[in-house]
C-alpha positions as CSV (number, residue, x, y, z in Angstrom):
1,M,132.6,-24.5,35.6
2,R,135.9,-24.9,33.7
3,I,137.8,-23.8,36.8
4,Y,136.3,-26.6,38.7
5,L,137.1,-29.1,36.0
6,E,140.7,-27.9,35.9
7,E,140.9,-28.3,39.7
8,L,139.6,-31.9,39.3
9,V,142.3,-32.7,36.7
10,D,145.0,-31.2,39.0
11,Q,143.8,-33.4,41.8
12,C,143.9,-36.4,39.5
13,H,147.5,-35.6,38.7
14,S,148.6,-34.9,42.3
15,R,147.1,-38.1,43.7
16,Y,149.2,-40.8,42.2
17,H,147.6,-43.7,44.0
18,L,144.4,-43.0,42.0
19,R,146.1,-43.9,38.8
20,L,145.5,-47.6,39.7
21,L,141.8,-46.9,39.2
22,F,142.2,-45.2,35.8
23,P,141.8,-47.1,32.6
24,D,144.5,-47.5,30.0
25,S,142.4,-45.9,27.2
26,P,140.8,-42.5,27.9
27,F,137.5,-42.5,29.7
28,I,135.5,-39.5,28.5
29,L,133.2,-37.8,31.0
30,Q,130.8,-35.1,29.8
31,F,128.9,-32.5,31.7
32,H,125.8,-31.0,30.1
33,C,125.0,-27.7,31.7
34,E,121.8,-26.5,30.0
35,K,123.3,-25.2,26.7
36,D,127.0,-25.6,27.6
37,L,128.9,-28.8,27.2
38,Y,132.2,-29.7,29.0
39,G,134.3,-32.8,29.1
40,I,137.3,-34.4,30.7
41,S,139.4,-37.3,29.7
42,I,140.7,-39.7,32.4
43,S,143.3,-42.3,31.9
44,N,146.4,-43.6,33.6
45,G,148.4,-41.7,30.9
46,G,147.0,-38.4,32.1
47,C,143.8,-36.4,32.7
48,T,142.8,-33.4,30.6
49,V,140.0,-30.9,30.3
50,L,138.7,-31.3,26.8
51,T,138.5,-28.1,24.8
52,D,135.6,-29.4,22.7
53,G,133.1,-31.3,24.9
54,S,131.2,-32.7,22.0
55,G,131.9,-36.2,20.6
56,E,131.9,-39.7,22.0
57,S,131.5,-40.1,25.7
58,H,131.4,-43.0,28.2
59,F,129.3,-41.2,30.8
60,V,127.2,-38.0,30.8
61,I,126.1,-35.9,33.8
62,E,123.2,-33.5,33.0
63,G,121.8,-30.6,35.0
64,K,122.1,-27.0,35.8
65,E,125.6,-25.5,36.4
66,K,124.7,-24.3,39.9
67,D,123.7,-27.9,40.8
68,M,126.9,-29.4,39.5
69,L,129.2,-27.1,41.5
70,P,128.6,-28.8,44.9
71,L,129.5,-32.1,43.1
72,L,132.7,-30.8,41.7
73,S,133.7,-29.0,44.9
74,G,133.3,-32.2,46.9
75,E,130.3,-31.0,49.0
76,E,127.8,-33.5,47.6
77,R,128.1,-37.1,46.2
78,L,126.9,-37.9,42.8
79,S,124.6,-40.6,43.9
80,Q,122.9,-38.3,46.4
81,L,122.2,-35.7,43.7
82,I,120.8,-38.3,41.4
83,E,118.6,-39.7,44.2
84,N,117.2,-36.2,44.9
85,N,116.5,-35.7,41.1
86,I,118.9,-32.8,41.0
87,L,121.1,-34.3,38.3
88,E,120.6,-36.9,35.6
89,V,123.1,-39.3,34.2
90,R,123.6,-41.5,31.2
91,G,125.8,-44.5,31.2
92,G,126.2,-47.9,32.8
93,Y,126.3,-48.8,36.5
94,R,130.1,-49.6,36.4
95,Q,130.8,-46.2,34.8
96,L,128.6,-44.5,37.5
97,L,130.7,-46.2,40.3
98,F,133.9,-45.1,38.6
99,V,132.8,-41.5,38.1
100,E,131.6,-41.3,41.7
101,S,134.8,-42.7,43.0
102,V,137.0,-40.3,41.0
103,L,134.9,-37.3,41.9
104,W,134.8,-38.2,45.6
105,L,138.5,-39.1,45.9
106,T,139.7,-36.0,44.1
107,R,137.7,-33.5,46.1
108,S,139.8,-30.7,47.3
109,R,137.9,-30.0,50.5
110,V,137.9,-32.9,53.0
111,K,135.6,-32.3,55.9
112,E,137.0,-34.3,58.8
113,P,136.1,-33.9,62.4
114,V,138.8,-32.4,64.6
115,Q,139.4,-34.3,67.8
116,V,141.2,-32.8,70.7
């Protein structure tokens, strides 16, 4: 799981145009995977994987680790996983839109049709 979060942070740093979306103060996103707790901090000053996932958060995604991997790898959208009752979230609607945008726009695998 941590490898996927580090990849997400790397993508945040490599896609400079996304910094326009990022808030000035750190936005804390937590992932609750059964007994494990992970977190990332997102801001236009930089993004980091938090070593201690506990503490104050702005948005929380809960579920099994195996169900979060398609989200973090860019294979599934957060809203689709919520709609299918695979993942649960805590936070406001504006935060949900922000998190979904960041997760979707930083995915490393882009599946685009090839036209010949």
